[in-house]
Structure formats: C-alpha cells, structure tokens
C-alpha positions, 0 to 999 in steps of 0.5 A, a space after each residue: 715280837 707280838 705280831 701274831 694276831 691278825 686284829 686287836 692290839 699289838 705293841 711296839 715299845 712297852 717299858 722302853 723295849 723295842 718289842 715290835 719296832 723296825 728301824 733305828 740304828 742300833 748305835 743310835 737308839 738305847 734304853 734308858 729305864 722304861 724309856 727307848 731314846 731314839 737319837 737323831 742322824 744327820 744322814 735321814 733323820 733316823 726313823 723308827 716304825 711299827 713293825 706291822 702295817 694297818 689295814 683298811 679299817 678303823 685304828 687307834 694308834 697310841 704312843 707317849 713321849 717326850 721332847 727334851 726340847 722344843 727348838 725346831 727340832 722337827 720330831 714328828 710323827 710318820 704315817 703312810 710313807 713309802 719308798 718310790 721316787 729314786 733309787 737313793 731316796 729313803 723310807 719317808 717319801 709320800 709320807 703324811 707328817 705330823 711335826 710336833 715342833 716346826 719353825 714356821 719360817 726356817 730361814 728367818 729363825 733367830 733364837 731358840 726360844 721363839 714359838 714353835 708350832 705343830 703342823 701337818 702336810 705331806 713330805 714332798 718326795 720330789 724335793 728334800 726327804 722330810 720337807 713339807 710344803 711352805 704353802 698353807 693348803 699343803 702344810 697346816 698350822 695347828 697351833 703353838 707347841 707349847 699350848 700343848 707340849 712341855 719339853 722334858 715331860 712326858 705326853 700322850 698322842 692318840 690317832 683315830 681313824 673313824 670311818 673317813 676322819 682322821 683325828 690327832 690328839 695330845 693328852 687327851 686333847 684334840 689338836 686336829 681332825 681331817 677328812 680322808 675323803 677330800 684327799 687333802 691329807 695325802 691319805 687316802 680312804 680304802 686301803 690305808 696309806 697311799 692308794 692301795 697300800 696299807 698304812 705304816 706308822 713311826 716317828 722321826 727324832 729330828 734334830 734332838 733325842 726322842 723319848 718313847 715310853 710306850 707305842 701301840 696300835 689297834 685295828 686290823 694288821 696286814 702281814 703273812 699267813 705263814 711263818 717267816 723270818 726277817 733278812 734284811 731291814 731298814 737302817 741296820 749294818 751301817 746302810 739305810 735300806 735294802 733293795 732288790 733281793 735274789 736267792 740261790 741254792 748252792 749244791 751243798 744245800 746251803 740257802 744264799 740271800 742277795 740283796 742291794 745295801 744302799 745309803 741314802 742321799 746325805 742331807 745336812 740338816 735334813 730340814 731346811 739345809 740340802 747338801 747331797 753326797 753321791 750313793 753308794 750301793 754295795 752287794 751283800 750276801 747271807 746265807 742259811 743252813 736250815 732253809 731259811 729259818 735262820 740267817 748269818 750275819 751279812 757278808 759284803 760281795 761287791 763294794 761301791 768303788 770297784 769298776 763295776 756295778 753292784 746293783 741287780 744281783 742275780 745268781 745261778 748255780 751250775 749243778 754240774 761243777 757246783 760253781 755260783 755265778 753272780 750277775 750284777 749291774 749294767 752291762 753287765 758284770 759277773 763274778 763267781 764262787 766254787 766254795 758256796 760263797 765264801 770267796 768270789 772271783 775277779 769280775 768279768 764283763 759280759 757286755 760283748 755277749 748282748 746280741 745287736 748293738 745293745 751293750 747296756 742290758 742289765 740283768 733282770 731282778 730275782 730269777 733271771 738265771 737258770 740251768 736247763 735241765 732237759 733237751 739238747 742244751 742240758 747244762 746250758 746256763 741262761 741270762 735273762 737281760 733288759 734295756 728300755 723297752 727290749 729284753 734279750 737272752 745270752 747263754 753259755 755251753 761251757 759252764 761260764 766261761 764264754 758267753 754267746 747272744 742269744 734271742 733279742 724281743 723288743 716289746 713296749 715298756 717290758 723290763 725286769 724279765 724272769 725265766 723258767 724252763 718246762 719239763 719239755 725244755 721250753 723256756 718261758 721268759 716273762 718280763 715286767 710291763 709297766 702297764 695294765 696289760 690284760 695278762 702275763 706276758 710269756 715269751 716262749 723259746 723252743 731252742 734254748 733261749 736262741 730265739 723266741 718263737 711264740 709270744 702270748 699273754 697268760 690271762 690266769 696271771 694278771 700280775 703285769 708288774 714285778 713277779 718271778 717264776 721257778 720251777 719246783 719238784 714234787 713228790 708224786 703219788 708213787 714212790 718214784 714218781 715225781 712231778 714238777 710245778 711252775 710257780 709264779 709269785 707277785 703282788 696281786 694288787 698294786 704292790 700288795 697281796 703277795 700271791 702264788 699261782 702254779 701250774 701242774 701241766 708246764 703253763 697250760 693251765 694256772 689252777 692254783 691261787 693263794 694269797 700269802 700275804 695280804 700286806 705290802 709287797 714289792 721286788 722279790 725272788 723264789 727258789 726251789 727247796 727240797 721236798 717240794 718246798 719253794 723259798 720266797 724272798 720279797 720286800 715288804 712293810 713299805 720297804 722297811 724289810 725283806 722277809 723270807 717265807 717257806 711254803 710246802 708247795 706239796 701240801 698246798 697243791 693237795 688242799 
C-alpha cells in the first residue's frame, strides 16, 4: 500500500487494483480488467474507504467511476463519517454524503426511467444508516443526474478543499460548492470531518454495482510515526466491523489479540425501507509469534447465542501456571485456556464476587486485569470492573479458582477502568471519566486492591477519556540492573493523536511524552513485550480498522 508519505499524493485504486483501500467484503468486490467492481450489500451498503485520513489542510480527491444505472441506486461519495452512536451502527454515522442518483420522492416512485437527482447532506445517525434528512436545509438538490452522468459511461469526480470552501466537480464541471465555515454541511473547518477529527473518504455502491477505475487524493495525511500492522478491519471475515481490542502475552511468548466482532443492524433496502434484526457480537482472537509483525487467521472464542456475552474481552496471564483467563460481558463471565489460547474452558459467572449488591458490573476494556508481582499479595489476580458511576476490584488468590470482592469506589461518570502495579506493590486504578476533568483520575490501593487508600488527579496525564496503563521492564545501565516504566497511552485530542506518556519513578512524575499517530484513535490496549518494548493495539481511521504498533520504549527514553 502506498501509505508512507505524510504529504503529497496517495493512490488508493490504480488500474482496478485496490492498492490502498479498506472495506468492501471480499465476496462483494472483484476486479474486471482495469476496474474494481463493488457490489451492493443489503446489510449496510458495502462501503469502501481510502486507507488514510486527510488532516487539516487543503486537499484534492479524484476518482473515475461508472454507474451501470441511474435508477435510484443511491451510489454515493462519503466524507468524514465515523462510528459513534450505538454498538450496532456501522461506519457511516455523521457522514457528509453526496448521492449521485437519488429519487427525491422515494415513497412515490413509479418507474425506473423517472429523473434522478444529485443531492448532498448529512446522513442522520439517529435514524436510518445512510438516510439524508428530507428538508431542503439538510438535503440539498444539485440537479438532474443525467445532466452530469450517463449510465454505463465513465465519469470523473474531483473534490477540492480550498480554505473553508468545498467544491465538487463532475467531468471538470462544478456541481456544487459549499462553505465549511457556516457548518451547514456538517464538515467543520479545523481538523476536517467532525470537530477534532481528520476526514475519511469512501464510496457506497448502494443498490447496484459501482465501478471504480481510479481513486487518489492529494493533501496532508494523518498516520503513525512508526511501522504498524493491521489486525482487524471493517467488512471482513463475515463481520461488518470490529471494536474493543485487548492484548495478552502468553508464557510461551505468543501474542494474543482479542476483539468484539460485530454484525451491524440489517436494513433491507437500507435507503427507504427499514427492517432491523437483532445484533450479533462474537469474540474473536488472532495470535502472533513474531511480536505483532504478522498475525494468524481469526479464531472464534465466543459465539453469540451462548448463555454469556462476548463484549468487552479482558485477558490476563497467570505467570505461575501459564493459564490465560478471559473475562467478558455483563455480570461478568470468565473462560480460560491452558494451551496458549488454542482451546477454551466452559464459562463461569463472576457475578457473586462483585462487592456490595451490584451484580451487573462489566470488565473495563483493554488492560483491566493484572497479576501482582510484588508484596504480600504476589501472584494475586486482580480484575477491574465498572457500572454507571462506580468502579470496583475483585481478586483471586488461588489461581482463578475462586474470586473475592475487593475495593468499591463511587465516582461521577467513571467507567472503563485500567490497572497497573507499581514496583513497591501499590496498585493504580484509573477509570475513564466522561468529562473534561483537569487530569487523569488515580485511585491507589496499598493492600493489593482490597481497599482504596487515596484518590488524586494526575495533571501530567491530561487525558480523561479511554486510555490504558501498563508496566514495562527496561534494560538498565548495568549488566544485571533493571528499571521499570509505567506507560500510559490515550488520545490527546478528541479521539485523535495517539500519545504515549511514561514514568520512571512509579508514577510520581511523567516526563516522557511522545505522539505516536496524529490521526484518529479510540479504544486501545497495551502489552509489555520483551527487551523493553510495548505493544499497542488501537482503533483508528474512524473505526475502520485496528492497528498494532510496537514501540521500543528503552530507545525512546534514551532520546
């Protein structure tokens, strides 16, 4: 994929080859000569996206397309969308959508030869997946499609951003131009797309095949500063999208990646008729034997239809026995593996271990479970859970056979806690706060998670949203000397700018700060790797994929 340049031109489709494309279910996308044919999909339209996002800048997006028919297929250009509003809605919410052949009165359509129109507006995330508002202020009619496009004949589209103006051209002719400064389009100035977000760009075939001959863009692209590998990405493997990553290193050195694999709500006809089927969420796993450079085929760990949920997978390794525990879902539930994740046990409920009368706690995402290495509770398995406005800990001192209630702490809007152990045995519990708090909330336990002794805000980590902590062993200056770093990762700016912050004194100071990816980033997980490295699995590119990055922390701290 041609994704190495931070500025200039990136090619996404060339001579029908998808050289830089995400999405498009393999069974519904094929090459015919110099054309990539994207077939419709009733599930959610089968969108395809450029594999990079454009940052705050002027840009030029170019494509050469063919529509086999102009009969209300709904074939569209998509700008700036992202997943946000519910667990089941796919990529496409909050999308500025340019529809190339729209029936402006679909309820009254009578024949396929009636005039179609080019329209644009925001897809309404609170209604149907790709539906545009009916009123003219939100859905602008450009003109008749046949005035710009002929069915079966290739045509070019060019989208320009110049300052705060967005211009859309077909075959070199301006179809429409809008101002980004008035907010009418839903695409804000500043970092393009929704406020604080870089912009994604893609195509939706709709009800009929869409032929893409070429697709490229020029501008400033967001992306990682280091080498990465893709672990999961949308519309593959029979699932529409993947969310909530987690990581675990086995005693044999194998790296495991877990995720929720989601099937979106179905919408028969997706444009005007709306029928829902129940969501499906499975838990999938991949493994890597080369520290994340390459990944195996996916393995289904938990299927929908069982008596327990597959959501929010949180793994932890018992270093004494080699057993891996995976905690999921509401209540929550626990399964385990003694063969590096190849097979898994039957589920057990941990609901009775939750402190107080709360039985609906669920695990925090990412790094929500650890095994203690220091102090009198050495070997203890510790798990962080949450419910609305409260977080708690449960623990096991017998290698996961039984679990006991630990600390319980109520805090307004606290959720999704992460855990880390300091070298003196103190445990830091840090929940996500759904607010603009002045720093990272630290709840600190001195007795292995049985009680919370102190609570403070760490102003050196100004990231209240989802973020994760991990302890990483570093090579020291002497032959046998060892250091330990506490590492925090999270999005520094409104789900963008993946940033690493590190402490070398058990969290007293956090002098190391490094931006790793200036593009979108959301939920993530961390894992300590050998030789002072840390692995990061994070959602990026508007939730289009989960990317794995390996950072040499020892080298970073020496720079």
